[in-house]
N, C-alpha and C positions, 0 to 999 in steps of 0.2 A: 199295714201299720207297723211301724218300727218297734222292735222289742225293747228299745231304749227310749223312754219317754223324754220329751224335751230336747232330743238331740239336734233336730233342725233349728230350734230356737237358739241353742248354744252356738251353732255354727254361724247363724246370722249375726249374733253378737260378736263372735270372733272376727268375722269378715268386715264388720262395720256396716253402716247404713247404705253404702254405695251400691246402687243396683248394677254397677259395672262389674261387680265381683260375684254375681249370683252363680255363674257357671262354675267358678272355682269352689264356692261353698257347697254346691250340690255334688261336685266330684269328690270332695273330701268326705262329705256325709255318706256317700255311697260306699267308699272304701272302709270307713270306720264301722258302718252298719253291718256290712258283710262279715267283717272280722268278729264283731260282737255276736252275731248269730252263730258263727262257728263255735265260739267259746260257750254259748248257752247250750248248744247241741251237745257239747262235751260234758255238760253237767255243771257248769259254773252258774252262779247266780247272776241276774241281770246287772247288779251293781258291780260285781267283780269283772264281768265281761266288759262293761262300759269303761271301767278304769284301765283295764289292761289294753283295750283297743286304743284308748287315747294315748297311752304311753308308747305304743308301737308307732304311731304316726305323728308324734310330737304334741306338745301342749298347745293350748289355745292361743297363747301369746305369740308362739312361733308361727302358727297359722295366720294370725292376724298380721304379723310383720310381712309375711310372704305376699299375702293378697294386697296389702297396702302398697308394697313396692311395685307390684304389677299395676296397680291402679295409677300410681304416680307416673310410671313410665308411659302409660297410655296417655295421661294428661300432657306430658312433655311432648309426645309424638304429635298430639293434636295442636299444641302451641307451635311446634316447628312447622307443621303443615300450614297453619294459619299465617305464620311469618313468611314462609316461602311464597304462598299465594299473594301476600301483601307486596313482597318485593317484585314478583312478576307483574303485579298490577302497576307498581311504580314505573317499571321499565316499559310496560305497554303505554302508560300515560306519557312517558318521555318520548316514545316513538311517535305517538299522535301529535305531541307538541312540536316535534321537529318536522313532521310532515306538513304542519300548518305554516312553518317558516322554512321552506326549502332553500331559499337563498342563503339564509344564515347557516343551515345545516351543511350544505355543500361547501360553502366558502370556508367554514371552520374546519371541516374534515380535510379538505384539500390543503389548506394552509398548514394544519398540524401534520398531515401526512407527508408533506414536502419536507418539513423539518425532521421528522422521525426517519423518513426514508434516506435522506442524505447522511444523517448521523449513523444509521444502521449500516449503510454501504461502506462508509469510511471506517467504522469500527470493525467490520469484517476484514478489511485490509490490515488494520492494526492487530487484530486477533490472530489472523493467519500468519503474518510476517513476524511480529514482535512477541506475542504472548505464547504462541505454541512452542513447546520445547523442541529442540532439534532431535532427530531420530537416532540418538546415540545414548549409550549408558552414561549417566551422570554428566550431562552436557555442561553443567556449570564448572566442571573441573578441566574443561578442554580450552586450549589457547592456540592462537596462531602467532608465528614469529616471522619477522622480515628483517633483512639488512636495511640500514637507513644511512643516507648521507645527506644531512640537512642542508649543507651549503650548496648542493646541486639540486635541491628540491626533490630528492629521491627518498621518499618516506617508506614506500612499500616495494622494496626491491628484493630480488631473489637472494639465496644464500649459497655460498660455495660449500663443496663437500667437506673440505678441511675445517671450515668454521663450524659446520654442523657437528662434526665429530668432536671438536673441542667443546662445543656447548654441552653435548651429552656427558663428556668426561669431567667437566669442571663445574657443573652445577649440581645442587642437591635438592632443588625444589620440585623436581619432576619424577614421577614414577617411570616414565619412558618418553622418548621422543621418536617421531617418525618423519620421513621425508618423502616427497614425490616430485616428479618432474611435471611441467605443464603439458596439457594435452597436445597431441600432434596428429597430423593426418596420416592415416594408414590405408593402404590399398588392399581391399579385400577381393580376392579372386577365387575362382573355383565355381562360381555361379554362372548364370547366363551372361551377365555383363559385369565388368569390374566396378566396384563401389568404393567410395571414400567414407571411412568411419573415423571416429575420434577415439584415440587410445592414450593411455598414460602409464608411466612406470612409477610404481610405489614400493616402498620398503616393506618387507614381509610383516613387520609388526604394526603396520598402519591399521589393519582391520581389528587387531586385538586392542590397540590404543583407543579406537573409537568404540569398542565394546559391542561390535555387531558381528553376529555369526552368519555364515552363508545360509541361504535357504536350501541349497543343494550342495553336496560335495564339501570341499575344504578350500582353504586359502594357501598362499605360498608358505613353504618352510624356509628356515634360515639357510639351509643348504642350497635351496633353489635360488635364493637371492644373493648370489655372489658372481663376480665376473668369471666367465668361462664355464659356467655350469652347463652340462650337456642337455639338460631338459629345457623345454620351452613351455612352461605352464601358463595358463590363461584363465583369469577370472572374468566373468562377463556380468553385465548388469541385467536386472530383471527385464527391462524393456528389450534388450538384445535377445534374451532367451525367448521372450514372447513373440517378438516380431520376426526373428530369423530362424527360430527352431520350433515355433508353434507350441511353446510351453511343454515340450517333450521332456518327460522325466528321465529319459535315457540319454540326455545330452552329454553327460559326463563321459569323457574319453573321445568325444568328437573333435575333429581337427578343423581349424580355421586357418586359411593361408593368408597371412598378412605380410605385405611387402615381399612376397615371393617365398616366405619361410613358413613352415608348418608350426602351429601352436595348438597345444592340446588343452581343451576345456576341462578344468578341474573343479570349478565351483561357480555357483550362481548366487548373486547377492539378493537380499530382500527387495521388495518393491520400492520402498522409500529411501534406500541407501544411496549416498553420494559421497565422494571425497570432496570436502569443502574447497571451493575455488578451482575445481577440476571436473567439469561436466563431461566425463568420458563414458564411452560405451563398453570398453574392455580395459582391463588392467593387466600389466605385465610386471615381473620383478624389476626393481630399480637396478639391480646389478647386471641385468641383461643388456643395458645400454652402455654407451661410452662414458664412463664415470671419470671425470678429470679431478686430479688432486691440486690443481692450480687455484690458489686462494682468490685470484682475480676473476676466475670463471664462475660467476654466480648464476645458477640456474635452478636451484632447488626451492621448493616450498616446504615449510616446516610446521609440524603440529606437535603439541605437547599435552600430556595429562599431568596435572598437578597432584602432588601427594596429598592425602587427607590432612586437612587442617592448615594447608599452605595457601595463603591468599595470592591473588594475581599481582598485587602490589609488591609483595615480597619477591615473587619470581621475577618481576620486571626489574627490580633493583639488583638482583643477583646477576641477571643477564647483562645489564649495563656495566656492572663491575667486571664481568668476564670479557665483554667487548673492549673495555679500556686495557685490560691485560693483554689481549691479543693485538691491540693497536700498538702497544709498546714493544711487543715481541716481534711483530711482522709489519714494520712501518711502510714498507714498499707497497703492500697490498691492502692494509687495513687502516691506514691513517684516515681519520675522519669518519670511519664507519662505526655506527652504533647499532642498537637493536630496537625495533618497535614491537611491542607485545600487546595483543588485544584478546579479550575473550572470544571464543569461537562464535558466539551469537553476534557480537559486534562486527566480527570479520565477515560473517555471512550476510548480515543485513546491511552493513555499511553505515558509517556515521552520518553521511550526507542524506541517505534515504531516511534514517531514523529521525533526523531533524525535520525533513520535509513532511513526513507523515505526522509528526507532532504538530507542525504548523497547520496542516490540513485539518487535523482534529480540532484545533482551536478555531479555525475558520468555520467549520461545519457546526461547532457548538454555538458560534455567533448566529448562524442561520437559524438554528433551533430556538435560540433565545428571541430572535426577532419574530419568528413564527408564534412563539408563546405570547409575546407582547401584543402581536397583532390579534391573536384570538382573544386575549384579555380585553382589548378595546371593543371587540365585537360583543363579547359577553356582557360587558358593562352597559353597552348601548341597549342590548336586548333586555337586561335586567330592569332598565328604566321603563321599557315598554310593558314589562310584566309586574310593575310595582303594584298596580291595582289588583291584579289577579292574586298575588301573594297576600295582599292585605285582606281581601275577601275571605281567603282560606283561613287566615289567622282569626278573623272575626267569627267564623263558623266553628272555631274550636281547635283548628290545627295548631299544634305546638311547634316549637323550633325543631324538635327532632323529626316530626312528620314532614315539615317543609324541607329540612335538610336531606331526608331520604329522597324526596322528589327531585330536588336539584342535583344531588349526587348521582342519582340514576341517569339524569340527562347528561351530566358531565362525563360519567363513565361511558355512556353510549357514544358520545362524541369522540372520546379518547379511543374507544375500540374501533370505530369506523376509521378515524385518522390513522391508528396503528396498522389496520389491515391495508389501507392504501400505502402507508409507508413501507411495510414489508414487501408488498408487490413492487413498489418502486425500487427498493434495495435489490431485489432479485434481478430485476431488469438491468440495473447499473452494474452489478457484479458479473452478469453474463456479458455485458458490453465490455467490461474490463478484460475478461478472458479472451474475447474476440480481438480486442486491440493489442493485447500482449505488450504493454508498454515496456520499454527497455529499462534495465537497472531495477526492475521490480523483482526481488528475490522471492522464492517460495510461492509463486503465483498460484500453483496448483492447490495450495492449502487455503486460499481465499474463498470462502463460501458463506452462505447464510445458514449457519449451523445453530445448535442449541443455545450456546452462549450468546450469539448475536440475536436470536429470537427473544431470549430472556431480556436483553437490553431493550429491545423494541417494546416488549410487553411492559417493562418497568416504566419506560417513557410514556406509554399510552395511559397506564393506570395513574401515574403521578400527575400527568397533565389533566386527566379527567377529574381527579380529586380536587385539584386546584381550581379548575374552571367551575366545579360545582359549588365550592365553598365561597367563591367571590360574591355571587349574587345573594347567597344566604346571609353573609355578613352585612351586606347592604340592606336586605329586607328586615333583618332583626333590629337594625339601628334606626330605621325610619319609623316615626310615630304613626300608629295605626290610624288615628283620626285624620291626620294630615294627608296620608296616602289615599284614604277613601274620599276626602273632600276634594283633592286635586284631580282625582279621577282620570279621565282620559287624557288630560293635558300632559301627564307624565313628567312633571317637573319636580317631583319630590326628590330632594337632594340633588337637583339638577346642576347647580353651580359646583358642588363638590365633585359630582361625577364627571362633569366636563373638565374640571381641573385635573382630575386623575387621568382622564383619557389624553389630555394634552401632554401631561408629563410622560405618558407611555409613548406618544408619538415622537416626542423629542428623543427619548431613549432609542426608538427604532431608527431615527435618522442618524444618531450618533454611531450605532453599531453598523449601519449600512455604509457610512463614510469609511469606517475601518476596513471593511471588506473591499469596497470599491477602490480605495487608495492602494491596497495591497495588490489587487488585480492590475491596476494601472502600472504599478512598479514592474510587475512581471512582464506585462505587455511591452513596456518601454525597454526592458532588458532584452526581450526577444527581437525587437526592432533593431537595437544596437548590434545584436549578435548577427543578424542577417546582413548587416552592412560591412561585416568584417571581410577584408580582402583575403580570399582563399589562397591566392598565389598560383592557381592553376585553373584550367578549363575542365568542366565536367560534362558539358552538353554533348549529346550524341556519342558518348563513349561507353564501351562495355569492358568490364574487368573480369577476366577468366583466370582463376588460380589453379595451378598444377603443382604437384609434388612428385618428383622423380624418385623411385626407390634407389637407395644407395648401392644395393647389391648388383643392380643392372646398369647403373650409371655412376660408376666410381670416378674418383678424381675430379679434376677441373675441366678437362677437355670434353669429355662425353656430354655432361649437361650443357656446356656452351654450344656444342655442335647441334644437339637436339633442339634447343630453343632458337638457334639461328635458322635451322631448316623450317621449323614451325612458323616463324615470323615471315620467312620468305614465301611460304605457301599462303599464309593469311593475307598478305598484301595483294594477292591476286584474286581474292574472293570478290564476287559482285557486291557492291554496296560498301566496300571497305576503301577508305581513302588514306589509311595509314595504320601501322601496327608497330608496337614496341613492347618492351617488358621491363618490369621493375620488381624488386624483391617484396615490396609492400606498397600499395597505392596509398596516397594521402587519405587520412581519416579511416584507413582500413583496419585499424586495431592492432597491427603487428608493429613491433619496434625492436631494434637492435642498436647497441651503443658500444663505443670503444673509447679508450684513452689514447692520447697521442702527445708527441713533443715535436717542436719545430727544430729542425737541424740547424746547427750553428749558434744556438742559444744555450745558456746554462740549463742543466737539467732542472725541471720545475720542482718546487717543494711538493712532496706527496699530497699535502693538503690542498694545493692549487693546481694539480695536474689537469691540463685541458682535457675535456671529454666532449664527445659529439655523438649524435645519432648517425646511423650508417644505413645506406641503401646501395644495392647493386642495380645497375641499369644498363640497358642496351643502347647503342647509337640511335639517335632520333627520338629518344624518350622525352627530352625537355621540349623539343619542338612540338611533338604530338600532344603533350599536356598543356601547352601554352605557358610553360615556365620560361621566362626571358633569360637569354644568355647575355650577361652584362659585360663579361670580359673573357678573353681567351677563346677556347674552342670546346666543342662537344667531343664525346668519345667517337672513335672510329673502329672499323673492323680490325685494324692492326694493333689495337690495344688489347692484347691477349696475354696468356700466361707465359709466352715466350719472350715478351718484350718487357721493358721497364714498367713498373707499376705506376699508374697515374691516378689522379683524383680530381674531381670537380667539387668545389665547396660552395656553400650558400653565402648570401650577403652577410648574415649575422656572424658566421664563422670568420669571414674576412675582416669585418669591422672589429670584432672582439680580439682577434689574435694578430692582426696586422693593421692596427689603427693608423699608423703613420707611413705605410708603404704599400707596395704592390705585391700581393701574394703570388702572382704568376711566376712560375719557375722555382718557388720555394719548395723544399722537401720536408715532409713530416714523417716521423717514425711512429708507427701505429702499433697498438697492443702493448708491447713491452717498450717503455720509453728509453731503454738502454740497448736492447738487442732486437727490437721488432723490425720488420721490413720497412724500407723507405718508399714513399710515394711522392711523385712530383705533382704539384698543383698546376693544372693546365687550363682551368676555367672557373668562372664565378657565375652562379645563377641566382635568380631571385629566391626569396624566402617562401616557404610553403607551409601551410597549416597541416602538419602531418598527424598529430595525435589529438589535438583539441582545438576548438575554436575560441576557447575562453582563456587560454594561457596569456598572462600579461605581456609576455615577450616570446619571440621565436627561440626555439632550441637550435644550437649549432648543428649543421648537417654536412656530412661528407658522402659523396657518391663515388663508387668505384665501378669500373667497367665489368660487366658480367663475365666476359670472356676471360678475365683475370681471376675471378673469384669462384666461378663454377657453382653458384648456389643452386641446390636442387629444387628449391621452392621458389617459384616466380609467378608473377601475375601478368598475363598478357593483356594489354590495353589495345582495343580496337576502336578507331575513330570511324564512324559510319556516316553515310549520306542520308540516312533515314532513321527509322526506329532501331536503336542499337540492340534491343532484345531480339530482333529478327536475325541477328548474327550468331545466336547461340548454336543452332543446329549446324550451320556450316563449319564453325570452328571445331565443334565436337567431331564432325566427320574427318577433319584434317588431323586431329589428334589421334583418332582411331587408325587412320591410314599410316601414321608413323609408329604407333605403338598400340595395338588392340587391347592390351592389358592395362592401359593407363586411364583412370577416371578423372573427371573434372572435380576438383575440390569444392569450388563454389563459382557461381556465375552471378554477377551483379551489375546493374546499370549504375554508372558513376553518379548520376543525378540522385539515385536512391541512396547511395553511400553518403552523399552530402546531406540529403534530407534526414537521414538517421542521426546525424550529428546534432540536429535541432530537435529531435523527437522528445527528449526528456524535458527540455524547457517548454516545448509546445504543449506537452501533456500537463505540466504544472500550470501553464496559462489557462488551458481549457478547464481544468478542474476548479481552480480558484475563480476563474471567470464565471463558471456556472454558479458557484456559490454567491458571487457578487451579484449576478443577474437575479438569482432568487431573492437575495436581500433587497435589491432595488425594487423588484416587483412587489414584495411583501410590504415594503415601506410605503410605496405609492398606494397600495390598497388600504393600508392602515390609515393613511392620511385622508383618503377619500371617505372611509367609513366615519371617521371622527367629524369631518366637516359636514358630511351629509346629516349626521345626527344633530350637530350643532344648529344647522339651518332648520331642521324640522322642529327643534325646540324653540326657535326664535320666530316662528311664523307670525305670531301676534305683533312682536316688535317690528318686523319687516313690513307688515301690513300697515301699521301706524305710520312708519316712516314714509311709505309711498303715499298714504292718504294726506300727509302733511306736505307733500310736494317733492320728496326726494327722487332723484333720477335713478332709473334702473341701472345705468352704467356705474353710478356711485356705489350701489349695493354690491355689484360684481367686484369692484375694486376693493371694497371693504372686506369681503369674504376672502379674496385672494391675498389681501394684505395680512389678514390674521393667519392664514396658512403659511404665508411666506415667513412670518415671524417665528412660527414653530420650526420650520425647516432650517432657517438660518441659525436658530439656537442649537439645533442638533448638529449642523455642519461645523459650527465653531467648536463645540465639544468634541466632535469626531476628529477634527483636524488636530486638536490638542492630543487626543489619544493616539492618533496615527503617528505623530512626531515621537511619541514615547515608545510605541510598540512596533513600528515598522522596522526598527533595527533588528528584530528577530528574523526578518527576511533577508538579511545581508548576505547569507551564504547562498541564496538563490538569485542574487542580482548580478548583473553584468554591466559595468560602466554606468551605473545609475546609483545615486545616493538614496538612502531611505527617506530623506527630506526633499526629494525631487519635486520642484514646484509645479512642473507640467502635470505629473501624475496626481498631485493633490488638488490642483485647480481643476483638472478634468473630472475627477471624482465628484468634486463639489458642484460643478456646473451641471453634470449629468443628473445628480440627485435633485438639484433645484428644478431642473427642467421637468423631470418625471413627476415631482411633487406638485408643481403648478398645473401640470396636465391632469393629475388626479383631483386637484381642487377646482378645476374649471367647471365640471358638471354640477357640483353643489352650488357654486357661485351663480351659474346660469339659472338653477332652480330657484335661488333666492330672488333673482330679478323677476321671475315669473309669478311671484305670489300675488294673488288677487286681493287687494285690500278690503273690498266690500264683503267678500266671502269670509275673510278672516275675522273682521269686526262683527259680522252677523253671528258667527260661531261663538264669539266671546259674549 
């Protein structure tokens, strides 16, 4: 018995009447009772003990608030548990509902997954290439600069050393500028076999400008970056460190023998580092090369870092002002030359690629939109079939909120399944993209299905699920309950309105499909036109083998000429070889060299109109071997060497442009310096060749010089075989080793592959946009089939009556096909109108095809109409098979 009467009753009152708080009340009672007993034992009266005990453990109102809060939290937990169980029940019901309609579930999920997957894959490219910042400090402040001569179509040309120094001295917009030379072939020796690697020379401040520190060691100092410096420091890439040194932390101080000279490794750059526009494996000081101060010798690439607060537009304007000043100061070399300035991101990605990716994003968004429209038509059709079910639920007391939860659960489940399928498809497509390695796709290594890409896929899945759940809810809430119950299984509640909505959606699908099909047709037409371009040379059965002779072992002109002459002589005796010749760069091989020239006997040209041409060095028999026709004069001979007068063979375009009224044979041209350069006599005219691009509107002038006169150390040996040209690789490698065991092959390519690579970018664009168009075509056909099948099922009674009154079954087929054809033609007309407005966006991707090309537009329309009629045929045939007796009996 408690020494304090009524204590338990007080605690019951404090805790309230809830039995859920009994344990709390008993615990409080025990503590207070024990303390009160202690006080009584100390001599206090029961009343004093009771009052002091209650003061120690709080008053009754505080106790009541505590236990009430506990009680409310328990009630909330119970409600949350009940809500969670209810939601799980909704999803279980949605899964059962979808299992009862497997065709609808699979079709909806695959359709939605196709749209989400394509969008996710393209967004992964957009994210990796365009959205990811470059791996440099404050990349928004970095720019690239080029020399530009607009009247010659030279927008992105290299910069001379003298111009680079003047840009640095005469501008104030930049914190610093750095320069680098293009990558070149270097012969690495000291291992088992000589190897060819890519190296480049960069100014010492390039690494500081980019804001990247080496992973190991250091970079060049200003003292090491000057002509004549005794040291040969080398900075290597992370890949070189990993592949050639096994990621050895003791690599610093190791020596690499490049072109016969020792270079000491002083630094290793981080994994993602690269010099923009220069994919090299090793970097050397710029001053270690032959740096020319001739303003006409343009070979540098230039980077700049803007000062804080300076915009790229302000820097661009200042550079243009500086270029005009230099043009006035040095008219002989700088007349007509200006500056092109781009942000580094634009320079790395490229304007053409950025526009192509933007177009593909728009195209894949159309595919997703078509997929959503398609799913919407299926959902509308299914909601009609479920009208009675929803009406019964509403009659039994289910409110709009309860129905909404059921339908939203089903929509979210469909969206989740479609999203999972879409993510799987995106992963496959991205892996395929890495396997194909399409050309001109920068930063491919960063393209992946990462967190941001998955977030987009999840957003698309959830958003589509919400939409597809709300569509039938809106329909169900608007339909009168008694009407839905009365019409029952016939499922025609709101039938006309629903059919009207579905038909509008089908027309929208057809419109969007025409946009994609016409775009794909334009790209296909462009590719066909490109494949018909006359190359000007033969590529079949030919192998191109590139070599670079080290200058320290093959100095001057004579030694390289002798080496290549001996190699060609041995190559012609190989089994399976029917001819061999050499050229400094094969057509479409990616290398190019140009010069200016003046015709002897004519007034010196205005600096703004000085003739210029691309240049190649070739050996005797090269034109015949490559199938380039000799139109006038003669080919080179073995007597055209450095000891004889310099001769040249020009292309047809060169002859027509600079000798339009006469015969160029026997004319002499002064090359390089139009006043003091060497003279060369024109001895032949050959046909034009597509050297740099298949898409150029006209041929560039070309001048060939005999290799024995130029002694170019880098040449490409072309072998014409009698069988598979790739089989000649091992024999020609043996002959090279026999002449020089320390000389590697820079590259070996079959000429057919070189030509095929020139089509790769366009072919890739055609494949991607063609896949989108095919998906749109398939979705549009499925959508039309679904709508017409639903329409036929709703008109069974009408069709039965028609047949009972004597209508022919063929007439019913024509009636259904006619209705579908009207929908298709409506979409085609709208789509053609949109195509005429939007196809202009593809103009940068077209070749000899106008955006309004009638063949592409007509072909897209005909293909869509054909697929649509095919999709409508099955519902039409079903309409003709309606049994009138069965239909009337059911009514």
